[in-house]
VOSEBA-806563 format. One record per residue: residue number from 1; residue in three letters; chain; x, y, z of N, C-alpha, C in turn. Coordinates in steps of 0.001 Angstrom, whole numbers. Example, Ala and Ser with C-alpha at 12.3 -4.5 7.8 and 13.67 -1.06 7.14 Angstrom:
// VOSEBA-806563
<atom i="1" aa="ALA" ch="A" n_u="13190" n_v="-5690" n_w="7800" ca_u="12300" ca_v="-4500" ca_w="7800" c_u="13200" c_v="-3300" c_w="7800"/>
<atom i="2" aa="SER" ch="A" n_u="12850" n_v="-2250" n_w="7080" ca_u="13670" ca_v="-1060" ca_w="7140" c_u="12900" c_v="30" c_w="7870"/>
// end
This chain:
// VOSEBA-806563
<atom i="1" aa="MET" ch="A" n_u="123042" n_v="113804" n_w="75312" ca_u="122961" ca_v="114754" ca_w="74336" c_u="121386" c_v="115057" c_w="73989"/>
<atom i="2" aa="ARG" ch="A" n_u="121237" n_v="116335" n_w="74165" ca_u="119653" ca_v="116260" ca_w="73634" c_u="119215" c_v="116833" c_w="72339"/>
<atom i="3" aa="ILE" ch="A" n_u="118156" n_v="116449" n_w="72118" ca_u="117515" ca_v="117062" ca_w="70631" c_u="117026" c_v="118019" c_w="71158"/>
<atom i="4" aa="MET" ch="A" n_u="116566" n_v="119111" n_w="70224" ca_u="115433" ca_v="120107" ca_w="70379" c_u="114676" c_v="119979" c_w="69285"/>
<atom i="5" aa="VAL" ch="A" n_u="113177" n_v="120109" n_w="69350" ca_u="112458" ca_v="120408" ca_w="67972" c_u="111582" c_v="121576" c_w="68704"/>
<atom i="6" aa="LYS" ch="A" n_u="111723" n_v="122564" n_w="67476" ca_u="110990" ca_v="123811" ca_w="67907" c_u="109670" c_v="124189" c_w="67248"/>
<atom i="7" aa="SER" ch="A" n_u="109638" n_v="123186" n_w="66190" ca_u="108308" ca_v="123542" ca_w="64913" c_u="108044" c_v="122030" c_w="64493"/>
<atom i="8" aa="GLU" ch="A" n_u="106754" n_v="121935" n_w="64278" ca_u="106000" ca_v="120870" ca_w="63650" c_u="106344" c_v="121074" c_w="61913"/>
<atom i="9" aa="LYS" ch="A" n_u="106692" n_v="122253" n_w="61420" ca_u="107078" ca_v="122380" ca_w="59891" c_u="107578" c_v="121139" c_w="59105"/>
<atom i="10" aa="VAL" ch="A" n_u="107300" n_v="120641" n_w="58488" ca_u="107831" ca_v="119598" ca_w="57516" c_u="108262" c_v="120107" c_w="56474"/>
<atom i="11" aa="SER" ch="A" n_u="109704" n_v="120104" n_w="55990" ca_u="110264" ca_v="120182" ca_w="54036" c_u="109880" c_v="119396" c_w="53524"/>
<atom i="12" aa="THR" ch="A" n_u="109605" n_v="119365" n_w="52422" ca_u="109505" ca_v="118382" ca_w="51436" c_u="110683" c_v="118725" c_w="50198"/>
<atom i="13" aa="GLU" ch="A" n_u="111613" n_v="117766" n_w="49960" ca_u="112459" ca_v="117982" ca_w="48735" c_u="112422" c_v="116488" c_w="47789"/>
<atom i="14" aa="ILE" ch="A" n_u="112027" n_v="116956" n_w="46348" ca_u="112448" ca_v="115669" ca_w="45383" c_u="113784" c_v="115372" c_w="44736"/>
<atom i="15" aa="THR" ch="A" n_u="113740" n_v="114224" n_w="44981" ca_u="115384" ca_v="113723" ca_w="44685" c_u="115175" c_v="113954" c_w="43201"/>
<atom i="16" aa="THR" ch="A" n_u="116570" n_v="113785" n_w="42361" ca_u="116639" ca_v="113155" ca_w="41376" c_u="116161" c_v="112100" c_w="40599"/>
<atom i="17" aa="LYS" ch="A" n_u="115683" n_v="111148" n_w="41580" ca_u="114781" ca_v="110020" ca_w="40843" c_u="113219" c_v="110343" c_w="41021"/>
<atom i="18" aa="GLY" ch="A" n_u="112742" n_v="111691" n_w="42055" ca_u="111620" ca_v="111734" ca_w="41971" c_u="110836" c_v="111366" c_w="43125"/>
<atom i="19" aa="ASN" ch="A" n_u="111611" n_v="110960" n_w="44023" ca_u="110721" ca_v="110588" ca_w="45402" c_u="110896" c_v="111617" c_w="46180"/>
<atom i="20" aa="ALA" ch="A" n_u="110239" n_v="111954" n_w="47108" ca_u="109961" ca_v="112669" ca_w="48129" c_u="110625" c_v="112629" c_w="49123"/>
<atom i="21" aa="VAL" ch="A" n_u="111268" n_v="113682" n_w="49912" ca_u="112074" ca_v="113163" ca_w="51268" c_u="111541" c_v="114397" c_w="52294"/>
<atom i="22" aa="HIS" ch="A" n_u="110956" n_v="114153" n_w="52967" ca_u="110451" ca_v="114688" ca_w="54189" c_u="111293" c_v="115037" c_w="55193"/>
<atom i="23" aa="SER" ch="A" n_u="111234" n_v="116297" n_w="55958" ca_u="112470" ca_v="116558" ca_w="56781" c_u="111884" c_v="117707" c_w="57684"/>
<atom i="24" aa="GLN" ch="A" n_u="112284" n_v="117703" n_w="58986" ca_u="111966" ca_v="118887" ca_w="59655" c_u="113716" c_v="119040" c_w="60720"/>
<atom i="25" aa="ALA" ch="A" n_u="113221" n_v="120461" n_w="60795" ca_u="114308" ca_v="121033" ca_w="61636" c_u="114585" c_v="120639" c_w="62744"/>
<atom i="26" aa="ALA" ch="A" n_u="115613" n_v="120310" n_w="63183" ca_u="116179" ca_v="120407" ca_w="64746" c_u="117341" c_v="120626" c_w="65084"/>
<atom i="27" aa="ALA" ch="A" n_u="117941" n_v="120427" n_w="66164" ca_u="119415" ca_v="121003" ca_w="66983" c_u="119826" c_v="120067" c_w="67950"/>
<atom i="28" aa="VAL" ch="A" n_u="120907" n_v="119868" n_w="67883" ca_u="121517" ca_v="118882" ca_w="69060" c_u="122165" c_v="119931" c_w="69831"/>
<atom i="29" aa="ASP" ch="A" n_u="122129" n_v="119384" n_w="71260" ca_u="122477" ca_v="120410" ca_w="72139" c_u="124474" c_v="119478" c_w="72563"/>
<atom i="30" aa="THR" ch="A" n_u="125301" n_v="119981" n_w="71984" ca_u="126760" ca_v="119714" ca_w="72050" c_u="127651" c_v="120037" c_w="73350"/>
<atom i="31" aa="GLY" ch="A" n_u="126653" n_v="121176" n_w="74021" ca_u="127601" ca_v="121644" ca_w="75106" c_u="128346" c_v="123134" c_w="74617"/>
<atom i="32" aa="ASP" ch="A" n_u="128332" n_v="123463" n_w="73353" ca_u="129081" ca_v="124382" ca_w="72999" c_u="127975" c_v="125553" c_w="73098"/>
<atom i="33" aa="ASP" ch="A" n_u="128644" n_v="126750" n_w="72790" ca_u="127667" ca_v="128131" ca_w="73022" c_u="126349" c_v="127987" c_w="72362"/>
<atom i="34" aa="PHE" ch="A" n_u="126388" n_v="127274" n_w="71192" ca_u="125042" ca_v="127128" ca_w="70264" c_u="125001" c_v="125821" c_w="69845"/>
<atom i="35" aa="PRO" ch="A" n_u="123608" n_v="125222" n_w="69767" ca_u="123240" ca_v="124098" ca_w="69217" c_u="123395" c_v="124003" c_w="67855"/>
<atom i="36" aa="MET" ch="A" n_u="123701" n_v="122832" n_w="67237" ca_u="124240" ca_v="122507" ca_w="65840" c_u="122824" c_v="121901" c_w="65350"/>
<atom i="37" aa="ALA" ch="A" n_u="122292" n_v="122675" n_w="64270" ca_u="120763" ca_v="123000" ca_w="63522" c_u="121260" c_v="121433" c_w="62503"/>
<atom i="38" aa="PHE" ch="A" n_u="120239" n_v="120547" n_w="62667" ca_u="120223" ca_v="119384" ca_w="61439" c_u="118929" c_v="119281" c_w="61131"/>
<atom i="39" aa="LYS" ch="A" n_u="118535" n_v="118247" n_w="60051" ca_u="117355" ca_v="117867" ca_w="59633" c_u="117229" c_v="116382" c_w="59827"/>
<atom i="40" aa="VAL" ch="A" n_u="116153" n_v="115981" n_w="60352" ca_u="116095" ca_v="114382" ca_w="60496" c_u="114642" c_v="114218" c_w="59855"/>
<atom i="41" aa="ASN" ch="A" n_u="114695" n_v="113097" n_w="58989" ca_u="113468" ca_v="112865" ca_w="58125" c_u="112550" c_v="112176" c_w="58841"/>
<atom i="42" aa="VAL" ch="A" n_u="111343" n_v="112419" n_w="58278" ca_u="110058" ca_v="111816" ca_w="59129" c_u="108844" c_v="111862" c_w="57850"/>
<atom i="43" aa="ARG" ch="A" n_u="107670" n_v="110964" n_w="58563" ca_u="107095" ca_v="110638" ca_w="57488" c_u="106238" c_v="112063" c_w="57256"/>
<atom i="44" aa="GLU" ch="A" n_u="105611" n_v="111935" n_w="55955" ca_u="104756" ca_v="113263" ca_w="55270" c_u="104239" c_v="113740" c_w="56391"/>
<atom i="45" aa="ASN" ch="A" n_u="103442" n_v="113180" n_w="57179" ca_u="101839" ca_v="113612" ca_w="58130" c_u="102277" c_v="113164" c_w="59910"/>
<atom i="46" aa="THR" ch="A" n_u="103633" n_v="113249" n_w="59989" ca_u="104232" ca_v="112490" ca_w="61251" c_u="105342" c_v="113197" c_w="61980"/>
<atom i="47" aa="PRO" ch="A" n_u="105358" n_v="114383" n_w="62170" ca_u="106312" ca_v="115412" ca_w="62405" c_u="106587" c_v="115343" c_w="63507"/>
<atom i="48" aa="TYR" ch="A" n_u="107557" n_v="115539" n_w="64384" ca_u="108105" ca_v="115378" ca_w="65894" c_u="107559" c_v="116754" c_w="66620"/>
<atom i="49" aa="LYS" ch="A" n_u="106574" n_v="116811" n_w="67640" ca_u="105853" ca_v="117875" ca_w="68554" c_u="107314" c_v="118551" c_w="68735"/>
<atom i="50" aa="PRO" ch="A" n_u="107145" n_v="119709" n_w="69367" ca_u="108501" ca_v="120667" ca_w="69772" c_u="108565" c_v="119841" c_w="71255"/>
<atom i="51" aa="GLY" ch="A" n_u="109716" n_v="120189" n_w="71397" ca_u="110273" ca_v="119593" ca_w="72770" c_u="111324" c_v="119074" c_w="72652"/>
<atom i="52" aa="LEU" ch="A" n_u="111827" n_v="118037" n_w="73746" ca_u="112984" ca_v="118089" ca_w="73951" c_u="113217" c_v="116419" c_w="73419"/>
<atom i="53" aa="TYR" ch="A" n_u="114305" n_v="115781" n_w="72921" ca_u="114262" ca_v="114107" ca_w="72857" c_u="115693" c_v="113311" c_w="73100"/>
<atom i="54" aa="ASP" ch="A" n_u="115630" n_v="112431" n_w="73018" ca_u="116953" ca_v="111672" ca_w="72985" c_u="116859" c_v="110813" c_w="71570"/>
<atom i="55" aa="LEU" ch="A" n_u="118062" n_v="110378" n_w="71479" ca_u="118328" ca_v="109368" ca_w="70353" c_u="117876" c_v="108312" c_w="70791"/>
<atom i="56" aa="ALA" ch="A" n_u="117085" n_v="107348" n_w="69786" ca_u="116610" ca_v="105987" ca_w="69985" c_u="117884" c_v="105080" c_w="69742"/>
<atom i="57" aa="PRO" ch="A" n_u="117859" n_v="104146" n_w="70663" ca_u="119132" ca_v="102909" ca_w="70674" c_u="119298" c_v="102629" c_w="69081"/>
<atom i="58" aa="SER" ch="A" n_u="118022" n_v="102240" n_w="68746" ca_u="118118" ca_v="101823" ca_w="67143" c_u="118803" c_v="102934" c_w="66034"/>
<atom i="59" aa="CYS" ch="A" n_u="118807" n_v="104259" n_w="66569" ca_u="120036" ca_v="105284" ca_w="65670" c_u="121683" c_v="104779" c_w="65555"/>
<atom i="60" aa="PHE" ch="A" n_u="122190" n_v="103754" n_w="66561" ca_u="123121" ca_v="103399" ca_w="66340" c_u="123403" c_v="101929" c_w="65712"/>
<atom i="61" aa="ARG" ch="A" n_u="124678" n_v="101900" n_w="65212" ca_u="125084" ca_v="100799" ca_w="64295" c_u="126288" c_v="100590" c_w="64286"/>
<atom i="62" aa="VAL" ch="A" n_u="127177" n_v="99562" n_w="63974" ca_u="128608" ca_v="99205" ca_w="64078" c_u="128955" c_v="99185" c_w="62388"/>
<atom i="63" aa="GLY" ch="A" n_u="130130" n_v="100345" n_w="62261" ca_u="130423" ca_v="100592" ca_w="61014" c_u="131465" c_v="99360" c_w="60528"/>
<atom i="64" aa="ARG" ch="A" n_u="131857" n_v="99590" n_w="59083" ca_u="132405" ca_v="98342" ca_w="58652" c_u="133910" c_v="98142" c_w="59202"/>
<atom i="65" aa="PHE" ch="A" n_u="134517" n_v="99093" n_w="60003" ca_u="135569" ca_v="98868" ca_w="60539" c_u="135375" c_v="98644" c_w="62242"/>
<atom i="66" aa="GLY" ch="A" n_u="134355" n_v="98143" n_w="62509" ca_u="134069" ca_v="98040" ca_w="63872" c_u="133751" c_v="98878" c_w="65218"/>
<atom i="67" aa="GLY" ch="A" n_u="133674" n_v="100065" n_w="64382" ca_u="133556" ca_v="101530" ca_w="65474" c_u="132105" c_v="101887" c_w="65024"/>
<atom i="68" aa="LEU" ch="A" n_u="131593" n_v="102296" n_w="66345" ca_u="130232" ca_v="102689" ca_w="66439" c_u="129761" c_v="104054" c_w="65794"/>
<atom i="69" aa="GLU" ch="A" n_u="128783" n_v="104101" n_w="65018" ca_u="128405" ca_v="105240" ca_w="64230" c_u="126925" c_v="105346" c_w="64359"/>
<atom i="70" aa="LEU" ch="A" n_u="126178" n_v="106573" n_w="63740" ca_u="124620" ca_v="106917" ca_w="63594" c_u="124267" c_v="106357" c_w="62422"/>
<atom i="71" aa="ASP" ch="A" n_u="123401" n_v="105849" n_w="62414" ca_u="122877" ca_v="105422" ca_w="61193" c_u="122004" c_v="106455" c_w="60414"/>
<atom i="72" aa="PRO" ch="A" n_u="122382" n_v="107113" n_w="59480" ca_u="121808" ca_v="108412" ca_w="58603" c_u="120434" c_v="107650" c_w="58339"/>
<atom i="73" aa="TYR" ch="A" n_u="120250" n_v="106792" n_w="58082" ca_u="118929" ca_v="106398" ca_w="57361" c_u="117656" c_v="105920" c_w="58635"/>
<atom i="74" aa="ASN" ch="A" n_u="118418" n_v="105904" n_w="59564" ca_u="117272" ca_v="105364" ca_w="60882" c_u="117638" c_v="105930" c_w="62279"/>
<atom i="75" aa="ILE" ch="A" n_u="117772" n_v="107725" n_w="61641" ca_u="117279" ca_v="108482" ca_w="63019" c_u="115947" c_v="108699" c_w="63200"/>
<atom i="76" aa="ARG" ch="A" n_u="115938" n_v="108196" n_w="64631" ca_u="114502" ca_v="108076" ca_w="65599" c_u="114710" c_v="108884" c_w="67029"/>
<atom i="77" aa="LEU" ch="A" n_u="113553" n_v="109706" n_w="67182" ca_u="113770" ca_v="110692" ca_w="68345" c_u="112859" c_v="109830" c_w="69444"/>
<atom i="78" aa="ILE" ch="A" n_u="113280" n_v="109981" n_w="70710" ca_u="112625" ca_v="109623" ca_w="71793" c_u="111654" c_v="110909" c_w="72576"/>
<atom i="79" aa="PRO" ch="A" n_u="110983" n_v="111143" n_w="72908" ca_u="110591" ca_v="112392" ca_w="73849" c_u="111625" c_v="111974" c_w="75376"/>
<atom i="80" aa="VAL" ch="A" n_u="111906" n_v="112915" n_w="75926" ca_u="112806" ca_v="112883" ca_w="76848" c_u="111503" c_v="112312" c_w="78055"/>
<atom i="81" aa="GLU" ch="A" n_u="110417" n_v="112525" n_w="78144" ca_u="109609" ca_v="111895" ca_w="79259" c_u="109465" c_v="110411" c_w="79113"/>
<atom i="82" aa="LEU" ch="A" n_u="109314" n_v="109651" n_w="77732" ca_u="109509" ca_v="108584" ca_w="77341" c_u="110625" c_v="107872" c_w="77684"/>
<atom i="83" aa="ALA" ch="A" n_u="111898" n_v="108333" n_w="77591" ca_u="112969" ca_v="107978" ca_w="77555" c_u="113399" c_v="107894" c_w="78909"/>
<atom i="84" aa="ARG" ch="A" n_u="113182" n_v="108194" n_w="79812" ca_u="113116" ca_v="108545" ca_w="81561" c_u="112158" c_v="107662" c_w="82109"/>
<atom i="85" aa="ALA" ch="A" n_u="111064" n_v="107162" n_w="81628" ca_u="110001" ca_v="106291" ca_w="82050" c_u="110408" c_v="104925" c_w="82590"/>
<atom i="86" aa="PRO" ch="A" n_u="110526" n_v="104339" n_w="83636" ca_u="110800" ca_v="102819" ca_w="84333" c_u="110131" c_v="101774" c_w="83188"/>
<atom i="87" aa="ALA" ch="A" n_u="110963" n_v="100921" n_w="82832" ca_u="110466" ca_v="99741" ca_w="82138" c_u="109446" c_v="99020" c_w="82572"/>
<atom i="88" aa="ALA" ch="A" n_u="108410" n_v="98452" n_w="81638" ca_u="107411" ca_v="98001" ca_w="82529" c_u="107572" c_v="96369" c_w="82979"/>
<atom i="89" aa="LYS" ch="A" n_u="107217" n_v="96132" n_w="84020" ca_u="107398" ca_v="94537" ca_w="84283" c_u="106805" c_v="93227" c_w="83998"/>
// end
């Protein structure tokens, strides 16, 4: 499953508690006719560069009923070329 980022533009929203949440537009290729757009949270000054990404293993967790799920507060993207690189010896 590939994640596509097309722009380094970061949007900022202020929560009801006054916290700033920074996000960037991305899309996941699910194999359907069109990719599914979503927002990925980023630090204010560290957007993802345009390109293709995979989900980092740390994005997954086991839910309260034992099933695998994405952790919505810990989405991290790995550039495809780094995800494919051989492990260091």
